[in-house]
Each structure stands twice: as structure tokens, then as C-alpha cells.
TORZADREN-333814 format. One record per atom (N, C-alpha, C): atom name; z, y, x. Coordinates in nm, 4 decimals, decimal comma. Layout:
N
@selum = CA c3 = Z c2 = Y c1 = X $
...
END
This chain:
118
@selum = N c3 = -2,0065 c2 = 4,1043 c1 = 1,8813 $
@selum = CA c3 = -2,1471 c2 = 4,0998 c1 = 1,8738 $
@selum = C c3 = -2,2106 c2 = 4,0005 c1 = 1,9848 $
@selum = N c3 = -2,2669 c2 = 3,8873 c1 = 1,9806 $
@selum = CA c3 = -2,3230 c2 = 3,8346 c1 = 2,0440 $
@selum = C c3 = -2,4938 c2 = 3,8055 c1 = 2,0146 $
@selum = N c3 = -2,5781 c2 = 3,8056 c1 = 2,1153 $
@selum = CA c3 = -2,7275 c2 = 3,7961 c1 = 2,0843 $
@selum = C c3 = -2,7872 c2 = 3,6379 c1 = 2,1370 $
@selum = N c3 = -2,8782 c2 = 3,6263 c1 = 2,0550 $
@selum = CA c3 = -2,9769 c2 = 3,5113 c1 = 2,0787 $
@selum = C c3 = -3,1061 c2 = 3,5623 c1 = 2,1532 $
@selum = N c3 = -3,1294 c2 = 3,5322 c1 = 2,2970 $
@selum = CA c3 = -3,2451 c2 = 3,5596 c1 = 2,3507 $
@selum = C c3 = -3,3223 c2 = 3,5056 c1 = 2,3833 $
@selum = N c3 = -3,4427 c2 = 3,5103 c1 = 2,4362 $
@selum = CA c3 = -3,5585 c2 = 3,4372 c1 = 2,4950 $
@selum = C c3 = -3,6360 c2 = 3,5047 c1 = 2,6093 $
@selum = N c3 = -3,6432 c2 = 3,4077 c1 = 2,6916 $
@selum = CA c3 = -3,7133 c2 = 3,4244 c1 = 2,8328 $
@selum = C c3 = -3,8301 c2 = 3,3916 c1 = 2,8222 $
@selum = N c3 = -3,9485 c2 = 3,4381 c1 = 2,8282 $
@selum = CA c3 = -4,0898 c2 = 3,3732 c1 = 2,8333 $
@selum = C c3 = -4,1767 c2 = 3,4021 c1 = 2,9692 $
@selum = N c3 = -4,1656 c2 = 3,3392 c1 = 3,0411 $
@selum = CA c3 = -4,2810 c2 = 3,2983 c1 = 3,1371 $
@selum = C c3 = -4,4365 c2 = 3,3619 c1 = 3,0681 $
@selum = N c3 = -4,4790 c2 = 3,4773 c1 = 3,1315 $
@selum = CA c3 = -4,5982 c2 = 3,5095 c1 = 3,0422 $
@selum = C c3 = -4,6955 c2 = 3,4457 c1 = 3,0613 $
@selum = N c3 = -4,7243 c2 = 3,3865 c1 = 3,2087 $
@selum = CA c3 = -4,8252 c2 = 3,3427 c1 = 3,2496 $
@selum = C c3 = -4,8737 c2 = 3,1916 c1 = 3,2171 $
@selum = N c3 = -4,7198 c2 = 3,1347 c1 = 3,1738 $
@selum = CA c3 = -4,7647 c2 = 2,9997 c1 = 3,1119 $
@selum = C c3 = -4,7124 c2 = 2,9795 c1 = 2,9861 $
@selum = N c3 = -4,6518 c2 = 3,0744 c1 = 2,9235 $
@selum = CA c3 = -4,5915 c2 = 3,1106 c1 = 2,7873 $
@selum = C c3 = -4,4971 c2 = 2,9839 c1 = 2,7719 $
@selum = N c3 = -4,4107 c2 = 2,9252 c1 = 2,8695 $
@selum = CA c3 = -4,2840 c2 = 2,8613 c1 = 2,8884 $
@selum = C c3 = -4,1880 c2 = 2,9444 c1 = 2,8262 $
@selum = N c3 = -4,0814 c2 = 2,8661 c1 = 2,7445 $
@selum = CA c3 = -3,9324 c2 = 2,9636 c1 = 2,7272 $
@selum = C c3 = -3,8020 c2 = 2,9338 c1 = 2,7322 $
@selum = N c3 = -3,7154 c2 = 3,0031 c1 = 2,7206 $
@selum = CA c3 = -3,6124 c2 = 2,9393 c1 = 2,7207 $
@selum = C c3 = -3,5113 c2 = 3,0211 c1 = 2,6485 $
@selum = N c3 = -3,4272 c2 = 2,9787 c1 = 2,5742 $
@selum = CA c3 = -3,3612 c2 = 3,0438 c1 = 2,4636 $
@selum = C c3 = -3,1966 c2 = 3,0317 c1 = 2,4940 $
@selum = N c3 = -3,1487 c2 = 3,1618 c1 = 2,5159 $
@selum = CA c3 = -2,9998 c2 = 3,1624 c1 = 2,5187 $
@selum = C c3 = -2,9175 c2 = 3,2667 c1 = 2,4688 $
@selum = N c3 = -2,7627 c2 = 3,2274 c1 = 2,4911 $
@selum = CA c3 = -2,6661 c2 = 3,3186 c1 = 2,4023 $
@selum = C c3 = -2,6105 c2 = 3,4063 c1 = 2,4988 $
@selum = N c3 = -2,5830 c2 = 3,5208 c1 = 2,4762 $
@selum = CA c3 = -2,4922 c2 = 3,5935 c1 = 2,5369 $
@selum = C c3 = -2,4171 c2 = 3,7414 c1 = 2,4518 $
@selum = N c3 = -2,3371 c2 = 3,7842 c1 = 2,5258 $
@selum = CA c3 = -2,2553 c2 = 3,8878 c1 = 2,4601 $
@selum = C c3 = -2,3046 c2 = 4,0535 c1 = 2,5200 $
@selum = N c3 = -2,3761 c2 = 4,0235 c1 = 2,6490 $
@selum = CA c3 = -2,4043 c2 = 4,1336 c1 = 2,7354 $
@selum = C c3 = -2,5781 c2 = 4,0638 c1 = 2,7636 $
@selum = N c3 = -2,6365 c2 = 4,1238 c1 = 2,6786 $
@selum = CA c3 = -2,8182 c2 = 4,0851 c1 = 2,6835 $
@selum = C c3 = -2,8468 c2 = 4,1507 c1 = 2,8507 $
@selum = N c3 = -2,8221 c2 = 4,3013 c1 = 2,8706 $
@selum = CA c3 = -2,8768 c2 = 4,3307 c1 = 2,9978 $
@selum = C c3 = -2,8107 c2 = 4,2630 c1 = 3,1152 $
@selum = N c3 = -2,6864 c2 = 4,2014 c1 = 3,1297 $
@selum = CA c3 = -2,6389 c2 = 4,1571 c1 = 3,2259 $
@selum = C c3 = -2,6662 c2 = 4,0244 c1 = 3,2200 $
@selum = N c3 = -2,7171 c2 = 3,9707 c1 = 3,1362 $
@selum = CA c3 = -2,7791 c2 = 3,8246 c1 = 3,1471 $
@selum = C c3 = -2,9133 c2 = 3,8379 c1 = 3,2040 $
@selum = N c3 = -2,9745 c2 = 3,8918 c1 = 3,1481 $
@selum = CA c3 = -3,1122 c2 = 3,8947 c1 = 3,1936 $
@selum = C c3 = -3,1145 c2 = 3,9674 c1 = 3,3575 $
@selum = N c3 = -3,0432 c2 = 4,0042 c1 = 3,3790 $
@selum = CA c3 = -3,0472 c2 = 4,0807 c1 = 3,5450 $
@selum = C c3 = -2,9774 c2 = 3,9241 c1 = 3,6336 $
@selum = N c3 = -2,8747 c2 = 3,8439 c1 = 3,5511 $
@selum = CA c3 = -2,8432 c2 = 3,7390 c1 = 3,6096 $
@selum = C c3 = -2,9625 c2 = 3,6313 c1 = 3,6234 $
@selum = N c3 = -3,0280 c2 = 3,6202 c1 = 3,5274 $
@selum = CA c3 = -3,1359 c2 = 3,5128 c1 = 3,5072 $
@selum = C c3 = -3,2585 c2 = 3,5516 c1 = 3,6329 $
@selum = N c3 = -3,2706 c2 = 3,6841 c1 = 3,6497 $
@selum = CA c3 = -3,3991 c2 = 3,7455 c1 = 3,7258 $
@selum = C c3 = -3,3604 c2 = 3,7300 c1 = 3,8899 $
@selum = N c3 = -3,2033 c2 = 3,7509 c1 = 3,9117 $
@selum = CA c3 = -3,1694 c2 = 3,7521 c1 = 4,0337 $
@selum = C c3 = -3,1435 c2 = 3,6146 c1 = 4,0834 $
@selum = N c3 = -3,1132 c2 = 3,5204 c1 = 4,0015 $
@selum = CA c3 = -3,0911 c2 = 3,3701 c1 = 4,0116 $
@selum = C c3 = -3,2247 c2 = 3,3260 c1 = 4,0648 $
@selum = N c3 = -3,3409 c2 = 3,3611 c1 = 3,9438 $
@selum = CA c3 = -3,4702 c2 = 3,2874 c1 = 3,9939 $
@selum = C c3 = -3,5198 c2 = 3,3060 c1 = 4,1484 $
@selum = N c3 = -3,5151 c2 = 3,4620 c1 = 4,1682 $
@selum = CA c3 = -3,5540 c2 = 3,5139 c1 = 4,2657 $
@selum = C c3 = -3,5020 c2 = 3,4976 c1 = 4,3976 $
@selum = N c3 = -3,3698 c2 = 3,4681 c1 = 4,4095 $
@selum = CA c3 = -3,2728 c2 = 3,4097 c1 = 4,5283 $
@selum = C c3 = -3,3125 c2 = 3,2542 c1 = 4,5064 $
@selum = N c3 = -3,3767 c2 = 3,1422 c1 = 4,3898 $
@selum = CA c3 = -3,4365 c2 = 3,0367 c1 = 4,4393 $
@selum = C c3 = -3,2809 c2 = 2,9355 c1 = 4,3641 $
@selum = N c3 = -3,1852 c2 = 3,0154 c1 = 4,3158 $
@selum = CA c3 = -3,0570 c2 = 2,9304 c1 = 4,2513 $
@selum = C c3 = -3,0393 c2 = 2,9289 c1 = 4,1206 $
@selum = N c3 = -3,1276 c2 = 2,9109 c1 = 4,0228 $
@selum = CA c3 = -3,1047 c2 = 2,9524 c1 = 3,8964 $
@selum = C c3 = -3,0497 c2 = 2,7785 c1 = 3,8462 $
@selum = N c3 = -2,9610 c2 = 2,8077 c1 = 3,7450 $
@selum = CA c3 = -2,9419 c2 = 2,6566 c1 = 3,7209 $
@selum = C c3 = -3,0034 c2 = 2,5593 c1 = 3,6614 $
@selum = N c3 = -3,1088 c2 = 2,6047 c1 = 3,5616 $
@selum = CA c3 = -3,2182 c2 = 2,5253 c1 = 3,5294 $
@selum = C c3 = -3,3505 c2 = 2,5147 c1 = 3,6276 $
@selum = N c3 = -3,2975 c2 = 2,3492 c1 = 3,6789 $
@selum = CA c3 = -3,4010 c2 = 2,3150 c1 = 3,7868 $
@selum = C c3 = -3,5539 c2 = 2,3373 c1 = 3,7375 $
@selum = N c3 = -3,5875 c2 = 2,2946 c1 = 3,6334 $
@selum = CA c3 = -3,7190 c2 = 2,3198 c1 = 3,5920 $
@selum = C c3 = -3,7932 c2 = 2,4648 c1 = 3,6106 $
@selum = N c3 = -3,7251 c2 = 2,5191 c1 = 3,5543 $
@selum = CA c3 = -3,7298 c2 = 2,6900 c1 = 3,5178 $
@selum = C c3 = -3,7330 c2 = 2,7028 c1 = 3,6579 $
@selum = N c3 = -3,6506 c2 = 2,7003 c1 = 3,7681 $
@selum = CA c3 = -3,6618 c2 = 2,7707 c1 = 3,8830 $
@selum = C c3 = -3,8154 c2 = 2,6941 c1 = 3,9745 $
@selum = N c3 = -3,8100 c2 = 2,5749 c1 = 3,9615 $
@selum = CA c3 = -3,9361 c2 = 2,5016 c1 = 4,0206 $
@selum = C c3 = -4,0769 c2 = 2,5654 c1 = 3,9663 $
@selum = N c3 = -4,0624 c2 = 2,5897 c1 = 3,8484 $
@selum = CA c3 = -4,2118 c2 = 2,6609 c1 = 3,8003 $
@selum = C c3 = -4,2053 c2 = 2,8060 c1 = 3,8407 $
@selum = N c3 = -4,0894 c2 = 2,8828 c1 = 3,8578 $
@selum = CA c3 = -4,1031 c2 = 2,9973 c1 = 3,9078 $
@selum = C c3 = -4,1266 c2 = 2,9967 c1 = 4,0739 $
@selum = N c3 = -4,0793 c2 = 2,8935 c1 = 4,1194 $
@selum = CA c3 = -4,1224 c2 = 2,8961 c1 = 4,2712 $
@selum = C c3 = -4,2577 c2 = 2,8692 c1 = 4,2843 $
@selum = N c3 = -4,2952 c2 = 2,7671 c1 = 4,2031 $
@selum = CA c3 = -4,4550 c2 = 2,7132 c1 = 4,2762 $
@selum = C c3 = -4,5473 c2 = 2,8481 c1 = 4,1713 $
@selum = N c3 = -4,5127 c2 = 2,9577 c1 = 4,1072 $
@selum = CA c3 = -4,6107 c2 = 3,0149 c1 = 4,0405 $
@selum = C c3 = -4,5267 c2 = 3,1267 c1 = 4,0004 $
@selum = N c3 = -4,4494 c2 = 3,2367 c1 = 4,0906 $
@selum = CA c3 = -4,3948 c2 = 3,3569 c1 = 4,0605 $
@selum = C c3 = -4,4656 c2 = 3,4192 c1 = 3,9586 $
@selum = N c3 = -4,4158 c2 = 3,4385 c1 = 3,8104 $
@selum = CA c3 = -4,4677 c2 = 3,4836 c1 = 3,7040 $
@selum = C c3 = -4,3911 c2 = 3,6096 c1 = 3,6420 $
@selum = N c3 = -4,4546 c2 = 3,6907 c1 = 3,5956 $
@selum = CA c3 = -4,4066 c2 = 3,7964 c1 = 3,4940 $
@selum = C c3 = -4,3146 c2 = 3,7399 c1 = 3,3951 $
@selum = N c3 = -4,1841 c2 = 3,8055 c1 = 3,3683 $
@selum = CA c3 = -4,0994 c2 = 3,7381 c1 = 3,2823 $
@selum = C c3 = -4,0543 c2 = 3,8227 c1 = 3,1498 $
@selum = N c3 = -4,0539 c2 = 3,7951 c1 = 3,0411 $
@selum = CA c3 = -4,0321 c2 = 3,8748 c1 = 2,9100 $
@selum = C c3 = -3,9154 c2 = 3,8417 c1 = 2,8556 $
@selum = N c3 = -3,8119 c2 = 3,9197 c1 = 2,8602 $
@selum = CA c3 = -3,6586 c2 = 3,9086 c1 = 2,7896 $
@selum = C c3 = -3,7043 c2 = 3,9862 c1 = 2,6656 $
@selum = N c3 = -3,6394 c2 = 3,8898 c1 = 2,5929 $
@selum = CA c3 = -3,6414 c2 = 3,9693 c1 = 2,4224 $
@selum = C c3 = -3,5349 c2 = 3,9084 c1 = 2,3386 $
@selum = N c3 = -3,4935 c2 = 4,0165 c1 = 2,2625 $
@selum = CA c3 = -3,3518 c2 = 3,9521 c1 = 2,1888 $
@selum = C c3 = -3,4346 c2 = 3,9288 c1 = 2,0467 $
@selum = N c3 = -3,3761 c2 = 3,7854 c1 = 2,0116 $
@selum = CA c3 = -3,4197 c2 = 3,7136 c1 = 1,9302 $
@selum = C c3 = -3,3296 c2 = 3,7372 c1 = 1,7652 $
@selum = N c3 = -3,2219 c2 = 3,7614 c1 = 1,7869 $
@selum = CA c3 = -3,1142 c2 = 3,7589 c1 = 1,6851 $
@selum = C c3 = -2,9843 c2 = 3,8428 c1 = 1,7402 $
@selum = N c3 = -2,9118 c2 = 3,8945 c1 = 1,6429 $
@selum = CA c3 = -2,7512 c2 = 3,9357 c1 = 1,6546 $
@selum = C c3 = -2,7092 c2 = 3,8351 c1 = 1,5854 $
@selum = N c3 = -2,5884 c2 = 3,7776 c1 = 1,6304 $
@selum = CA c3 = -2,4799 c2 = 3,6930 c1 = 1,5622 $
@selum = C c3 = -2,3286 c2 = 3,7465 c1 = 1,5961 $
@selum = N c3 = -2,2603 c2 = 3,7165 c1 = 1,4780 $
@selum = CA c3 = -2,1212 c2 = 3,7457 c1 = 1,5208 $
@selum = C c3 = -2,0561 c2 = 3,6315 c1 = 1,5820 $
@selum = N c3 = -1,9851 c2 = 3,6740 c1 = 1,6387 $
@selum = CA c3 = -1,9117 c2 = 3,5926 c1 = 1,7679 $
@selum = C c3 = -1,8347 c2 = 3,4996 c1 = 1,6713 $
@selum = N c3 = -1,7800 c2 = 3,5363 c1 = 1,5552 $
@selum = CA c3 = -1,6995 c2 = 3,4068 c1 = 1,4878 $
@selum = C c3 = -1,7982 c2 = 3,2847 c1 = 1,4561 $
@selum = N c3 = -1,7790 c2 = 3,1866 c1 = 1,4875 $
@selum = CA c3 = -1,8627 c2 = 3,0876 c1 = 1,4440 $
@selum = C c3 = -1,7743 c2 = 3,0036 c1 = 1,3631 $
@selum = N c3 = -1,8978 c2 = 2,9845 c1 = 1,2806 $
@selum = CA c3 = -1,8373 c2 = 2,8835 c1 = 1,1443 $
@selum = C c3 = -1,8754 c2 = 2,7374 c1 = 1,1902 $
@selum = N c3 = -1,8355 c2 = 2,6559 c1 = 1,0868 $
@selum = CA c3 = -1,8600 c2 = 2,5057 c1 = 1,0879 $
@selum = C c3 = -1,9623 c2 = 2,4450 c1 = 1,0346 $
@selum = N c3 = -2,0907 c2 = 2,5434 c1 = 1,0606 $
@selum = CA c3 = -2,2280 c2 = 2,5331 c1 = 1,0155 $
@selum = C c3 = -2,2690 c2 = 2,4073 c1 = 1,1326 $
@selum = N c3 = -2,3464 c2 = 2,3508 c1 = 1,0628 $
@selum = CA c3 = -2,4317 c2 = 2,2208 c1 = 1,1060 $
@selum = C c3 = -2,4990 c2 = 2,2463 c1 = 1,2538 $
@selum = N c3 = -2,5744 c2 = 2,3532 c1 = 1,2519 $
@selum = CA c3 = -2,6606 c2 = 2,4125 c1 = 1,3564 $
@selum = C c3 = -2,6389 c2 = 2,5333 c1 = 1,3854 $
@selum = N c3 = -2,5900 c2 = 2,5724 c1 = 1,5215 $
@selum = CA c3 = -2,5602 c2 = 2,7118 c1 = 1,5839 $
@selum = C c3 = -2,7037 c2 = 2,7891 c1 = 1,5681 $
@selum = N c3 = -2,6768 c2 = 2,9298 c1 = 1,5715 $
@selum = CA c3 = -2,8232 c2 = 3,0195 c1 = 1,5502 $
@selum = C c3 = -2,8726 c2 = 2,9950 c1 = 1,7089 $
@selum = N c3 = -2,8406 c2 = 2,9782 c1 = 1,8102 $
@selum = CA c3 = -2,8964 c2 = 2,9489 c1 = 1,9495 $
@selum = C c3 = -2,9923 c2 = 2,8036 c1 = 1,9164 $
@selum = N c3 = -2,9399 c2 = 2,7042 c1 = 1,8605 $
@selum = CA c3 = -3,0224 c2 = 2,6173 c1 = 1,8291 $
@selum = C c3 = -3,1109 c2 = 2,6044 c1 = 1,7385 $
@selum = N c3 = -3,0796 c2 = 2,6862 c1 = 1,6312 $
@selum = CA c3 = -3,1943 c2 = 2,7122 c1 = 1,5124 $
@selum = C c3 = -3,3138 c2 = 2,7570 c1 = 1,6224 $
@selum = N c3 = -3,2994 c2 = 2,8776 c1 = 1,7160 $
@selum = CA c3 = -3,4204 c2 = 2,9093 c1 = 1,7346 $
@selum = C c3 = -3,4688 c2 = 2,8229 c1 = 1,8633 $
@selum = N c3 = -3,4051 c2 = 2,7591 c1 = 1,9466 $
@selum = CA c3 = -3,4447 c2 = 2,6887 c1 = 2,0538 $
@selum = C c3 = -3,5337 c2 = 2,5663 c1 = 1,9632 $
@selum = N c3 = -3,5200 c2 = 2,5386 c1 = 1,8266 $
@selum = CA c3 = -3,5917 c2 = 2,4429 c1 = 1,7485 $
@selum = C c3 = -3,6999 c2 = 2,4935 c1 = 1,7083 $
@selum = N c3 = -3,6952 c2 = 2,6302 c1 = 1,6652 $
@selum = CA c3 = -3,7882 c2 = 2,7205 c1 = 1,5608 $
@selum = C c3 = -3,9244 c2 = 2,7270 c1 = 1,7097 $
@selum = N c3 = -3,8551 c2 = 2,7481 c1 = 1,8589 $
@selum = CA c3 = -3,9783 c2 = 2,7968 c1 = 1,9426 $
@selum = C c3 = -4,0266 c2 = 2,6369 c1 = 1,9989 $
@selum = N c3 = -3,9371 c2 = 2,5160 c1 = 1,9713 $
@selum = CA c3 = -3,9581 c2 = 2,4351 c1 = 2,0568 $
@selum = C c3 = -3,9355 c2 = 2,4211 c1 = 2,1887 $
@selum = N c3 = -3,8342 c2 = 2,4806 c1 = 2,2411 $
@selum = CA c3 = -3,7828 c2 = 2,5016 c1 = 2,3799 $
@selum = C c3 = -3,7344 c2 = 2,3478 c1 = 2,4365 $
@selum = N c3 = -3,6965 c2 = 2,2634 c1 = 2,3120 $
@selum = CA c3 = -3,6278 c2 = 2,1348 c1 = 2,3900 $
@selum = C c3 = -3,7607 c2 = 2,0522 c1 = 2,4529 $
@selum = N c3 = -3,8700 c2 = 2,0677 c1 = 2,3912 $
@selum = CA c3 = -4,0135 c2 = 2,0097 c1 = 2,4441 $
@selum = C c3 = -4,0280 c2 = 2,0762 c1 = 2,5532 $
@selum = N c3 = -4,0377 c2 = 1,9648 c1 = 2,6593 $
@selum = CA c3 = -4,1040 c2 = 2,0264 c1 = 2,7844 $
@selum = C c3 = -4,2272 c2 = 2,0427 c1 = 2,8194 $
@selum = N c3 = -4,2841 c2 = 2,0434 c1 = 2,6833 $
@selum = CA c3 = -4,4196 c2 = 2,1117 c1 = 2,6959 $
@selum = C c3 = -4,4328 c2 = 2,2747 c1 = 2,6694 $
@selum = N c3 = -4,3134 c2 = 2,3134 c1 = 2,5943 $
@selum = CA c3 = -4,3077 c2 = 2,4270 c1 = 2,5845 $
@selum = C c3 = -4,2120 c2 = 2,5365 c1 = 2,6112 $
@selum = N c3 = -4,0883 c2 = 2,4299 c1 = 2,6812 $
@selum = CA c3 = -4,0083 c2 = 2,5178 c1 = 2,6996 $
@selum = C c3 = -3,9038 c2 = 2,4745 c1 = 2,7928 $
@selum = N c3 = -3,7837 c2 = 2,5134 c1 = 2,8322 $
@selum = CA c3 = -3,6930 c2 = 2,4784 c1 = 2,9669 $
@selum = C c3 = -3,5548 c2 = 2,4430 c1 = 2,9146 $
@selum = N c3 = -3,5077 c2 = 2,4419 c1 = 2,7519 $
@selum = CA c3 = -3,4105 c2 = 2,3730 c1 = 2,7287 $
@selum = C c3 = -3,3918 c2 = 2,2704 c1 = 2,7116 $
@selum = N c3 = -3,3034 c2 = 2,1996 c1 = 2,7838 $
@selum = CA c3 = -3,2645 c2 = 2,0295 c1 = 2,7806 $
@selum = C c3 = -3,2030 c2 = 2,0516 c1 = 2,6605 $
@selum = N c3 = -3,2095 c2 = 1,9039 c1 = 2,5992 $
@selum = CA c3 = -3,0954 c2 = 1,8981 c1 = 2,4756 $
@selum = C c3 = -2,9782 c2 = 1,9337 c1 = 2,5058 $
@selum = N c3 = -2,9154 c2 = 1,9762 c1 = 2,4242 $
@selum = CA c3 = -2,7642 c2 = 2,0486 c1 = 2,4534 $
@selum = C c3 = -2,7675 c2 = 2,1189 c1 = 2,5866 $
@selum = N c3 = -2,8430 c2 = 2,1716 c1 = 2,6352 $
@selum = CA c3 = -2,8035 c2 = 2,2047 c1 = 2,7849 $
@selum = C c3 = -2,7446 c2 = 2,3490 c1 = 2,7447 $
@selum = N c3 = -2,7738 c2 = 2,4247 c1 = 2,6801 $
@selum = CA c3 = -2,6770 c2 = 2,5584 c1 = 2,6516 $
@selum = C c3 = -2,5930 c2 = 2,5459 c1 = 2,5401 $
@selum = N c3 = -2,6363 c2 = 2,4756 c1 = 2,4082 $
@selum = CA c3 = -2,5614 c2 = 2,4559 c1 = 2,3130 $
@selum = C c3 = -2,4518 c2 = 2,3648 c1 = 2,3095 $
@selum = N c3 = -2,4346 c2 = 2,2796 c1 = 2,3894 $
@selum = CA c3 = -2,3184 c2 = 2,2005 c1 = 2,4485 $
@selum = C c3 = -2,2037 c2 = 2,2417 c1 = 2,4341 $
@selum = N c3 = -2,1748 c2 = 2,3360 c1 = 2,5328 $
@selum = CA c3 = -2,0439 c2 = 2,4138 c1 = 2,5113 $
@selum = C c3 = -2,0069 c2 = 2,4534 c1 = 2,3854 $
@selum = N c3 = -2,1233 c2 = 2,5338 c1 = 2,2819 $
@selum = CA c3 = -2,0659 c2 = 2,5972 c1 = 2,1713 $
@selum = C c3 = -2,0277 c2 = 2,5076 c1 = 2,1062 $
@selum = N c3 = -2,0884 c2 = 2,3992 c1 = 2,0532 $
@selum = CA c3 = -2,0830 c2 = 2,2807 c1 = 1,9666 $
@selum = C c3 = -1,9138 c2 = 2,2588 c1 = 2,0246 $
@selum = N c3 = -1,9018 c2 = 2,2028 c1 = 2,1397 $
@selum = CA c3 = -1,7598 c2 = 2,1763 c1 = 2,1667 $
@selum = C c3 = -1,6636 c2 = 2,2467 c1 = 2,1061 $
@selum = N c3 = -1,6836 c2 = 2,3974 c1 = 2,1640 $
@selum = CA c3 = -1,5701 c2 = 2,5124 c1 = 2,0949 $
@selum = C c3 = -1,5792 c2 = 2,4996 c1 = 1,9547 $
@selum = N c3 = -1,6722 c2 = 2,5040 c1 = 1,8842 $
@selum = CA c3 = -1,6588 c2 = 2,4674 c1 = 1,7421 $
@selum = C c3 = -1,6499 c2 = 2,3600 c1 = 1,6815 $
@selum = N c3 = -1,5750 c2 = 2,2288 c1 = 1,7726 $
@selum = CA c3 = -1,5479 c2 = 2,1241 c1 = 1,7145 $
@selum = C c3 = -1,6567 c2 = 2,0478 c1 = 1,6581 $
@selum = N c3 = -1,8024 c2 = 2,0529 c1 = 1,6644 $
@selum = CA c3 = -1,8771 c2 = 2,0108 c1 = 1,6268 $
@selum = C c3 = -1,9264 c2 = 1,8741 c1 = 1,6986 $
@selum = N c3 = -1,9768 c2 = 1,7631 c1 = 1,6478 $
@selum = CA c3 = -2,0261 c2 = 1,6895 c1 = 1,7579 $
@selum = C c3 = -2,1409 c2 = 1,6845 c1 = 1,8241 $
@selum = N c3 = -2,1683 c2 = 1,6657 c1 = 1,9449 $
@selum = CA c3 = -2,2688 c2 = 1,6856 c1 = 2,0294 $
@selum = C c3 = -2,3757 c2 = 1,5903 c1 = 2,0385 $
@selum = N c3 = -2,5126 c2 = 1,6102 c1 = 2,0360 $
@selum = CA c3 = -2,6138 c2 = 1,5395 c1 = 2,0359 $
@selum = C c3 = -2,5746 c2 = 1,4082 c1 = 2,1009 $
@selum = N c3 = -2,5824 c2 = 1,4032 c1 = 2,2390 $
@selum = CA c3 = -2,5799 c2 = 1,3180 c1 = 2,3391 $
@selum = C c3 = -2,4534 c2 = 1,2179 c1 = 2,3350 $
@selum = N c3 = -2,3423 c2 = 1,2965 c1 = 2,3308 $
@selum = CA c3 = -2,2183 c2 = 1,2368 c1 = 2,3623 $
@selum = C c3 = -2,1428 c2 = 1,2343 c1 = 2,2315 $
@selum = N c3 = -2,1427 c2 = 1,2941 c1 = 2,1422 $
@selum = CA c3 = -2,0782 c2 = 1,2237 c1 = 1,9857 $
@selum = C c3 = -1,9450 c2 = 1,3087 c1 = 2,0194 $
@selum = N c3 = -1,9244 c2 = 1,3919 c1 = 2,1230 $
@selum = CA c3 = -1,7814 c2 = 1,4381 c1 = 2,1447 $
@selum = C c3 = -1,7330 c2 = 1,5411 c1 = 2,0512 $
@selum = N c3 = -1,6208 c2 = 1,5255 c1 = 1,9972 $
@selum = CA c3 = -1,5498 c2 = 1,5876 c1 = 1,8929 $
@selum = C c3 = -1,4668 c2 = 1,6691 c1 = 1,9397 $
@selum = N c3 = -1,4274 c2 = 1,8061 c1 = 1,9810 $
@selum = CA c3 = -1,2994 c2 = 1,8797 c1 = 1,9988 $
@selum = C c3 = -1,1703 c2 = 1,8071 c1 = 1,8963 $
@selum = N c3 = -1,0793 c2 = 1,7950 c1 = 1,9740 $
@selum = CA c3 = -0,9393 c2 = 1,7369 c1 = 1,8798 $
@selum = C c3 = -0,8519 c2 = 1,8207 c1 = 1,9193 $
@selum = N c3 = -0,7602 c2 = 1,8305 c1 = 1,8269 $
@selum = CA c3 = -0,6298 c2 = 1,9384 c1 = 1,8167 $
@selum = C c3 = -0,6420 c2 = 2,0973 c1 = 1,8283 $
END
């Protein structure tokens, strides 16, 4: 089972949506990276550095590990629903998190139109 999760910076309301099979471990990875100044998402890290904030981690959905040939992944559904692609509301860049999932599923990617062959 995999989980779609959301990290919210409570002071600003900014959100980040991700996907993991181990939510507790992933939450700890995010928090450790932010506290140590080495989070992969540079905008998220910058905001945390400028104003250390209280963070809320919540599970949005449980999804089966088997990926279907759906037009949109569950993770993208939540990113779009919460508007986390929009820099005013969130930290997800276009296809930042979903790109590897789309490639793995053999689906075209927004920026590159890459399709997994073979």
C-alpha cells in the first residue's frame, strides 16, 4: 500500500504533496532534511530557513501499489486539487514528484512528452 501525503507549513499555509510506502519514515526524512538545510525542494527549504515553521504532516489517501494506465496519478490529483503546482499555494513544481511515476507507468510527461519504451 502506498500513501499520498501532504506537508503543510502552518504559518503560511503552503503545502507539498508527495507519495510514499512508509509515511512515518518519509515524514522524518522531510523534517530532518529541512532542519539540516538540505531539503531537495529549494523553495521549501528557503521558506523554512527564513521563517522556521510548525509543520503538519497528514495522509490524504491510500492507494494500491499497482499503477493503472490512468490519465492522472492519485498524487497529481491531490496536487491539482490543493493547487500545490501554483507557487502561491504550494511547493510542487510541475512534474517535480510525479515525473518518475509517469515515466514508470509509461505515460507522457508534461514537460518532456517522454514515454517509456519497451
